[in-house]
PyMOL CGO cylinders between C-alpha atoms (Angstrom):
from pymol import cmd
from pymol.cgo import CYLINDER

trace = [
    CYLINDER, 0.09, -0.15, 0.12, 1.63, 3.41, -1.03, 0.3, 1, 1, 1, 1, 1, 1,
    CYLINDER, 1.63, 3.41, -1.03, 1.62, 6.22, 1.51, 0.3, 1, 1, 1, 1, 1, 1,
    CYLINDER, 1.62, 6.22, 1.51, -0.76, 8.17, -0.51, 0.3, 1, 1, 1, 1, 1, 1,
    CYLINDER, -0.76, 8.17, -0.51, -3.55, 5.49, 0.05, 0.3, 1, 1, 1, 1, 1, 1,
    CYLINDER, -3.55, 5.49, 0.05, -3.09, 5.56, 3.69, 0.3, 1, 1, 1, 1, 1, 1,
    CYLINDER, -3.09, 5.56, 3.69, -6.18, 6.70, 5.65, 0.3, 1, 1, 1, 1, 1, 1,
    CYLINDER, -6.18, 6.70, 5.65, -4.11, 9.27, 7.43, 0.3, 1, 1, 1, 1, 1, 1,
    CYLINDER, -4.11, 9.27, 7.43, -2.97, 10.97, 4.33, 0.3, 1, 1, 1, 1, 1, 1,
    CYLINDER, -2.97, 10.97, 4.33, -6.55, 10.70, 2.88, 0.3, 1, 1, 1, 1, 1, 1,
    CYLINDER, -6.55, 10.70, 2.88, -8.04, 12.06, 5.96, 0.3, 1, 1, 1, 1, 1, 1,
    CYLINDER, -8.04, 12.06, 5.96, -5.59, 14.88, 5.90, 0.3, 1, 1, 1, 1, 1, 1,
    CYLINDER, -5.59, 14.88, 5.90, -6.32, 15.80, 2.21, 0.3, 1, 1, 1, 1, 1, 1,
    CYLINDER, -6.32, 15.80, 2.21, -10.17, 15.71, 2.99, 0.3, 1, 1, 1, 1, 1, 1,
    CYLINDER, -10.17, 15.71, 2.99, -9.33, 18.11, 5.95, 0.3, 1, 1, 1, 1, 1, 1,
    CYLINDER, -9.33, 18.11, 5.95, -7.43, 20.27, 3.94, 0.3, 1, 1, 1, 1, 1, 1,
    CYLINDER, -7.43, 20.27, 3.94, -10.01, 20.81, 1.27, 0.3, 1, 1, 1, 1, 1, 1,
    CYLINDER, -10.01, 20.81, 1.27, -12.68, 21.36, 4.03, 0.3, 1, 1, 1, 1, 1, 1,
    CYLINDER, -12.68, 21.36, 4.03, -10.43, 23.87, 5.58, 0.3, 1, 1, 1, 1, 1, 1,
    CYLINDER, -10.43, 23.87, 5.58, -9.95, 25.77, 2.52, 0.3, 1, 1, 1, 1, 1, 1,
    CYLINDER, -9.95, 25.77, 2.52, -13.64, 25.84, 1.77, 0.3, 1, 1, 1, 1, 1, 1,
    CYLINDER, -13.64, 25.84, 1.77, -14.36, 26.98, 5.29, 0.3, 1, 1, 1, 1, 1, 1,
    CYLINDER, -14.36, 26.98, 5.29, -11.56, 29.89, 5.08, 0.3, 1, 1, 1, 1, 1, 1,
    CYLINDER, -11.56, 29.89, 5.08, -13.00, 31.14, 1.77, 0.3, 1, 1, 1, 1, 1, 1,
    CYLINDER, -13.00, 31.14, 1.77, -16.54, 31.49, 3.16, 0.3, 1, 1, 1, 1, 1, 1,
    CYLINDER, -16.54, 31.49, 3.16, -15.10, 33.37, 6.18, 0.3, 1, 1, 1, 1, 1, 1,
    CYLINDER, -15.10, 33.37, 6.18, -12.91, 35.51, 4.06, 0.3, 1, 1, 1, 1, 1, 1,
    CYLINDER, -12.91, 35.51, 4.06, -16.13, 36.30, 2.08, 0.3, 1, 1, 1, 1, 1, 1,
    CYLINDER, -16.13, 36.30, 2.08, -18.11, 37.49, 5.24, 0.3, 1, 1, 1, 1, 1, 1,
    CYLINDER, -18.11, 37.49, 5.24, -15.17, 39.23, 6.83, 0.3, 1, 1, 1, 1, 1, 1,
    CYLINDER, -15.17, 39.23, 6.83, -14.18, 41.54, 3.63, 0.3, 1, 1, 1, 1, 1, 1,
    CYLINDER, -14.18, 41.54, 3.63, -15.08, 45.09, 4.64, 0.3, 1, 1, 1, 1, 1, 1,
    CYLINDER, -15.08, 45.09, 4.64, -16.04, 44.14, 8.28, 0.3, 1, 1, 1, 1, 1, 1,
    CYLINDER, -16.04, 44.14, 8.28, -14.44, 46.61, 10.79, 0.3, 1, 1, 1, 1, 1, 1,
    CYLINDER, -14.44, 46.61, 10.79, -12.30, 44.85, 13.26, 0.3, 1, 1, 1, 1, 1, 1,
    CYLINDER, -12.30, 44.85, 13.26, -11.95, 41.57, 11.35, 0.3, 1, 1, 1, 1, 1, 1,
    CYLINDER, -11.95, 41.57, 11.35, -8.47, 42.32, 9.52, 0.3, 1, 1, 1, 1, 1, 1,
    CYLINDER, -8.47, 42.32, 9.52, -6.48, 39.99, 11.77, 0.3, 1, 1, 1, 1, 1, 1,
    CYLINDER, -6.48, 39.99, 11.77, -9.15, 37.33, 11.06, 0.3, 1, 1, 1, 1, 1, 1,
    CYLINDER, -9.15, 37.33, 11.06, -9.27, 38.05, 7.34, 0.3, 1, 1, 1, 1, 1, 1,
    CYLINDER, -9.27, 38.05, 7.34, -5.37, 37.84, 7.29, 0.3, 1, 1, 1, 1, 1, 1,
    CYLINDER, -5.37, 37.84, 7.29, -5.28, 34.50, 9.07, 0.3, 1, 1, 1, 1, 1, 1,
    CYLINDER, -5.28, 34.50, 9.07, -7.76, 32.98, 6.68, 0.3, 1, 1, 1, 1, 1, 1,
    CYLINDER, -7.76, 32.98, 6.68, -6.03, 34.19, 3.67, 0.3, 1, 1, 1, 1, 1, 1,
    CYLINDER, -6.03, 34.19, 3.67, -2.85, 32.45, 5.15, 0.3, 1, 1, 1, 1, 1, 1,
    CYLINDER, -2.85, 32.45, 5.15, -4.74, 29.34, 5.74, 0.3, 1, 1, 1, 1, 1, 1,
    CYLINDER, -4.74, 29.34, 5.74, -6.59, 29.25, 2.34, 0.3, 1, 1, 1, 1, 1, 1,
    CYLINDER, -6.59, 29.25, 2.34, -3.10, 29.63, 0.70, 0.3, 1, 1, 1, 1, 1, 1,
    CYLINDER, -3.10, 29.63, 0.70, -1.59, 26.76, 2.62, 0.3, 1, 1, 1, 1, 1, 1,
    CYLINDER, -1.59, 26.76, 2.62, -4.40, 24.18, 2.38, 0.3, 1, 1, 1, 1, 1, 1,
    CYLINDER, -4.40, 24.18, 2.38, -4.38, 23.55, -1.44, 0.3, 1, 1, 1, 1, 1, 1,
    CYLINDER, -4.38, 23.55, -1.44, -0.51, 23.62, -1.45, 0.3, 1, 1, 1, 1, 1, 1,
    CYLINDER, -0.51, 23.62, -1.45, -0.62, 20.70, 0.99, 0.3, 1, 1, 1, 1, 1, 1,
    CYLINDER, -0.62, 20.70, 0.99, -3.22, 18.81, -0.91, 0.3, 1, 1, 1, 1, 1, 1,
    CYLINDER, -3.22, 18.81, -0.91, -1.15, 19.28, -4.13, 0.3, 1, 1, 1, 1, 1, 1,
    CYLINDER, -1.15, 19.28, -4.13, 2.20, 18.20, -2.42, 0.3, 1, 1, 1, 1, 1, 1,
    CYLINDER, 2.20, 18.20, -2.42, 0.32, 15.09, -0.80, 0.3, 1, 1, 1, 1, 1, 1,
    CYLINDER, 0.32, 15.09, -0.80, -1.26, 14.14, -4.04, 0.3, 1, 1, 1, 1, 1, 1,
    CYLINDER, -1.26, 14.14, -4.04, 1.82, 13.12, -5.72, 0.3, 1, 1, 1, 1, 1, 1,
    CYLINDER, 1.82, 13.12, -5.72, 3.63, 12.05, -2.59, 0.3, 1, 1, 1, 1, 1, 1,
    CYLINDER, 3.63, 12.05, -2.59, 6.33, 15.05, -2.72, 0.3, 1, 1, 1, 1, 1, 1,
    CYLINDER, 6.33, 15.05, -2.72, 9.10, 14.75, -0.60, 0.3, 1, 1, 1, 1, 1, 1,
    CYLINDER, 9.10, 14.75, -0.60, 8.09, 18.45, 0.62, 0.3, 1, 1, 1, 1, 1, 1,
    CYLINDER, 8.09, 18.45, 0.62, 4.76, 17.37, 1.69, 0.3, 1, 1, 1, 1, 1, 1,
    CYLINDER, 4.76, 17.37, 1.69, 5.63, 16.97, 5.16, 0.3, 1, 1, 1, 1, 1, 1,
    CYLINDER, 5.63, 16.97, 5.16, 7.29, 20.48, 5.58, 0.3, 1, 1, 1, 1, 1, 1,
    CYLINDER, 7.29, 20.48, 5.58, 4.14, 22.07, 3.75, 0.3, 1, 1, 1, 1, 1, 1,
    CYLINDER, 4.14, 22.07, 3.75, 1.95, 20.40, 6.30, 0.3, 1, 1, 1, 1, 1, 1,
    CYLINDER, 1.95, 20.40, 6.30, 3.88, 21.78, 9.23, 0.3, 1, 1, 1, 1, 1, 1,
    CYLINDER, 3.88, 21.78, 9.23, 3.48, 25.19, 7.68, 0.3, 1, 1, 1, 1, 1, 1,
    CYLINDER, 3.48, 25.19, 7.68, -0.24, 24.53, 7.13, 0.3, 1, 1, 1, 1, 1, 1,
    CYLINDER, -0.24, 24.53, 7.13, -0.78, 23.33, 10.73, 0.3, 1, 1, 1, 1, 1, 1,
    CYLINDER, -0.78, 23.33, 10.73, 0.92, 26.43, 11.96, 0.3, 1, 1, 1, 1, 1, 1,
    CYLINDER, 0.92, 26.43, 11.96, -1.38, 28.60, 9.67, 0.3, 1, 1, 1, 1, 1, 1,
    CYLINDER, -1.38, 28.60, 9.67, -4.33, 26.64, 10.92, 0.3, 1, 1, 1, 1, 1, 1,
    CYLINDER, -4.33, 26.64, 10.92, -3.59, 27.24, 14.56, 0.3, 1, 1, 1, 1, 1, 1,
    CYLINDER, -3.59, 27.24, 14.56, -3.38, 30.91, 14.09, 0.3, 1, 1, 1, 1, 1, 1,
    CYLINDER, -3.38, 30.91, 14.09, -6.67, 31.10, 11.83, 0.3, 1, 1, 1, 1, 1, 1,
    CYLINDER, -6.67, 31.10, 11.83, -8.42, 28.79, 14.57, 0.3, 1, 1, 1, 1, 1, 1,
    CYLINDER, -8.42, 28.79, 14.57, -7.19, 31.15, 17.38, 0.3, 1, 1, 1, 1, 1, 1,
    CYLINDER, -7.19, 31.15, 17.38, -8.43, 34.33, 15.41, 0.3, 1, 1, 1, 1, 1, 1,
    CYLINDER, -8.43, 34.33, 15.41, -11.75, 33.02, 14.41, 0.3, 1, 1, 1, 1, 1, 1,
    CYLINDER, -11.75, 33.02, 14.41, -12.64, 31.55, 17.96, 0.3, 1, 1, 1, 1, 1, 1,
    CYLINDER, -12.64, 31.55, 17.96, -12.34, 35.27, 19.05, 0.3, 1, 1, 1, 1, 1, 1,
    CYLINDER, -12.34, 35.27, 19.05, -15.77, 35.56, 17.21, 0.3, 1, 1, 1, 1, 1, 1,
    CYLINDER, -15.77, 35.56, 17.21, -18.18, 32.84, 18.45, 0.3, 1, 1, 1, 1, 1, 1,
    CYLINDER, -18.18, 32.84, 18.45, -21.15, 34.43, 17.56, 0.3, 1, 1, 1, 1, 1, 1,
    CYLINDER, -21.15, 34.43, 17.56, -20.35, 34.54, 13.84, 0.3, 1, 1, 1, 1, 1, 1,
    CYLINDER, -20.35, 34.54, 13.84, -21.22, 31.26, 12.28, 0.3, 1, 1, 1, 1, 1, 1,
    CYLINDER, -21.22, 31.26, 12.28, -18.79, 31.46, 9.40, 0.3, 1, 1, 1, 1, 1, 1,
    CYLINDER, -18.79, 31.46, 9.40, -15.96, 32.15, 12.14, 0.3, 1, 1, 1, 1, 1, 1,
    CYLINDER, -15.96, 32.15, 12.14, -17.28, 29.29, 14.27, 0.3, 1, 1, 1, 1, 1, 1,
    CYLINDER, -17.28, 29.29, 14.27, -17.42, 26.77, 11.57, 0.3, 1, 1, 1, 1, 1, 1,
    CYLINDER, -17.42, 26.77, 11.57, -13.73, 27.94, 10.22, 0.3, 1, 1, 1, 1, 1, 1,
    CYLINDER, -13.73, 27.94, 10.22, -12.48, 27.53, 13.59, 0.3, 1, 1, 1, 1, 1, 1,
    CYLINDER, -12.48, 27.53, 13.59, -13.78, 23.95, 13.80, 0.3, 1, 1, 1, 1, 1, 1,
    CYLINDER, -13.78, 23.95, 13.80, -12.29, 23.10, 10.25, 0.3, 1, 1, 1, 1, 1, 1,
    CYLINDER, -12.29, 23.10, 10.25, -8.81, 24.65, 11.06, 0.3, 1, 1, 1, 1, 1, 1,
    CYLINDER, -8.81, 24.65, 11.06, -8.45, 22.66, 14.32, 0.3, 1, 1, 1, 1, 1, 1,
    CYLINDER, -8.45, 22.66, 14.32, -9.38, 19.44, 12.49, 0.3, 1, 1, 1, 1, 1, 1,
    CYLINDER, -9.38, 19.44, 12.49, -6.87, 20.43, 9.52, 0.3, 1, 1, 1, 1, 1, 1,
    CYLINDER, -6.87, 20.43, 9.52, -4.32, 21.59, 12.23, 0.3, 1, 1, 1, 1, 1, 1,
    CYLINDER, -4.32, 21.59, 12.23, -4.26, 18.10, 13.79, 0.3, 1, 1, 1, 1, 1, 1,
    CYLINDER, -4.26, 18.10, 13.79, -4.22, 16.04, 10.74, 0.3, 1, 1, 1, 1, 1, 1,
    CYLINDER, -4.22, 16.04, 10.74, -1.37, 18.26, 9.28, 0.3, 1, 1, 1, 1, 1, 1,
    CYLINDER, -1.37, 18.26, 9.28, 0.59, 18.19, 12.40, 0.3, 1, 1, 1, 1, 1, 1,
    CYLINDER, 0.59, 18.19, 12.40, 0.60, 14.46, 12.26, 0.3, 1, 1, 1, 1, 1, 1,
    CYLINDER, 0.60, 14.46, 12.26, 1.42, 14.52, 8.47, 0.3, 1, 1, 1, 1, 1, 1,
    CYLINDER, 1.42, 14.52, 8.47, 4.32, 16.75, 9.37, 0.3, 1, 1, 1, 1, 1, 1,
    CYLINDER, 4.32, 16.75, 9.37, 5.70, 14.27, 11.81, 0.3, 1, 1, 1, 1, 1, 1,
    CYLINDER, 5.70, 14.27, 11.81, 5.89, 11.78, 9.17, 0.3, 1, 1, 1, 1, 1, 1,
    CYLINDER, 5.89, 11.78, 9.17, 2.85, 9.71, 9.44, 0.3, 1, 1, 1, 1, 1, 1,
]
cmd.load_cgo(trace, "trace")
Protein backbone atom coordinates (compact mmCIF):
# COMPACT_ATOMS: atom_id res chain seq x y z
CA UNK A 1 0.00 0.00 0.00
CA UNK A 2 1.45 3.37 -0.98
CA UNK A 3 1.67 6.15 1.56
CA UNK A 4 -0.77 8.21 -0.53
CA UNK A 5 -3.50 5.65 -0.04
CA UNK A 6 -3.02 5.58 3.72
CA UNK A 7 -6.13 6.53 5.67
CA UNK A 8 -4.15 9.25 7.48
CA UNK A 9 -3.10 10.98 4.26
CA UNK A 10 -6.57 10.66 2.75
CA UNK A 11 -8.06 12.18 5.91
CA UNK A 12 -5.51 14.99 5.83
CA UNK A 13 -6.33 15.76 2.21
CA UNK A 14 -10.05 15.83 3.03
CA UNK A 15 -9.45 18.04 6.08
CA UNK A 16 -7.33 20.45 4.03
CA UNK A 17 -10.04 20.72 1.38
CA UNK A 18 -12.74 21.32 3.99
CA UNK A 19 -10.59 23.87 5.79
CA UNK A 20 -9.89 25.67 2.51
CA UNK A 21 -13.62 25.89 1.78
CA UNK A 22 -14.46 27.14 5.29
CA UNK A 23 -11.65 29.74 5.15
CA UNK A 24 -12.92 31.01 1.80
CA UNK A 25 -16.42 31.31 3.27
CA UNK A 26 -15.05 33.21 6.27
CA UNK A 27 -13.00 35.49 3.99
CA UNK A 28 -16.12 36.35 2.00
CA UNK A 29 -17.94 37.36 5.20
CA UNK A 30 -15.02 39.26 6.75
CA UNK A 31 -14.15 41.47 3.77
CA UNK A 32 -15.04 45.04 4.63
CA UNK A 33 -16.13 44.21 8.16
CA UNK A 34 -14.56 46.47 10.78
CA UNK A 35 -12.39 44.72 13.32
CA UNK A 36 -11.96 41.59 11.23
CA UNK A 37 -8.61 42.43 9.64
CA UNK A 38 -6.56 39.91 11.65
CA UNK A 39 -9.15 37.21 11.06
CA UNK A 40 -9.15 37.96 7.35
CA UNK A 41 -5.35 37.77 7.09
CA UNK A 42 -5.24 34.53 9.07
CA UNK A 43 -7.91 33.01 6.80
CA UNK A 44 -5.98 34.13 3.73
CA UNK A 45 -2.83 32.41 5.01
CA UNK A 46 -4.76 29.25 5.76
CA UNK A 47 -6.59 29.28 2.43
CA UNK A 48 -3.21 29.56 0.70
CA UNK A 49 -1.48 26.72 2.54
CA UNK A 50 -4.30 24.14 2.49
CA UNK A 51 -4.40 23.68 -1.30
CA UNK A 52 -0.59 23.55 -1.41
CA UNK A 53 -0.68 20.66 1.06
CA UNK A 54 -3.27 18.83 -1.02
CA UNK A 55 -1.16 19.25 -4.15
CA UNK A 56 2.06 18.06 -2.51
CA UNK A 57 0.38 15.11 -0.80
CA UNK A 58 -1.43 14.08 -3.99
CA UNK A 59 1.84 13.19 -5.70
CA UNK A 60 3.71 12.28 -2.53
CA UNK A 61 6.22 15.11 -2.83
CA UNK A 62 9.12 14.79 -0.42
CA UNK A 63 8.21 18.36 0.64
CA UNK A 64 4.67 17.50 1.75
CA UNK A 65 5.67 17.00 5.40
CA UNK A 66 7.28 20.45 5.58
CA UNK A 67 4.29 22.08 3.91
CA UNK A 68 1.94 20.26 6.28
CA UNK A 69 3.91 21.73 9.19
CA UNK A 70 3.45 25.23 7.78
CA UNK A 71 -0.23 24.51 7.17
CA UNK A 72 -0.69 23.27 10.74
CA UNK A 73 0.78 26.56 11.98
CA UNK A 74 -1.48 28.59 9.67
CA UNK A 75 -4.50 26.60 10.81
CA UNK A 76 -3.66 27.18 14.48
CA UNK A 77 -3.34 30.93 13.95
CA UNK A 78 -6.56 31.06 11.92
CA UNK A 79 -8.51 29.02 14.47
CA UNK A 80 -7.29 31.26 17.29
CA UNK A 81 -8.44 34.37 15.41
CA UNK A 82 -11.80 32.91 14.40
CA UNK A 83 -12.45 31.65 17.94
CA UNK A 84 -12.51 35.30 19.02
CA UNK A 85 -15.86 35.62 17.19
CA UNK A 86 -18.02 32.70 18.42
CA UNK A 87 -21.23 34.54 17.54
CA UNK A 88 -20.29 34.58 13.84
CA UNK A 89 -21.29 31.23 12.32
CA UNK A 90 -18.70 31.55 9.55
CA UNK A 91 -15.92 32.09 12.12
CA UNK A 92 -17.11 29.22 14.31
CA UNK A 93 -17.26 26.82 11.36
CA UNK A 94 -13.88 28.02 10.11
CA UNK A 95 -12.27 27.55 13.53
CA UNK A 96 -13.65 24.00 13.80
CA UNK A 97 -12.33 23.08 10.34
CA UNK A 98 -8.98 24.69 11.12
CA UNK A 99 -8.54 22.72 14.35
CA UNK A 100 -9.29 19.47 12.53
CA UNK A 101 -6.91 20.34 9.70
CA UNK A 102 -4.26 21.50 12.17
CA UNK A 103 -4.29 18.11 13.89
CA UNK A 104 -4.05 16.05 10.72
CA UNK A 105 -1.42 18.31 9.13
CA UNK A 106 0.62 18.21 12.33
CA UNK A 107 0.51 14.40 12.22
CA UNK A 108 1.56 14.39 8.55
CA UNK A 109 4.41 16.79 9.32
CA UNK A 110 5.69 14.29 11.88
CA UNK A 111 6.07 11.65 9.17
CA UNK A 112 2.86 9.63 9.37
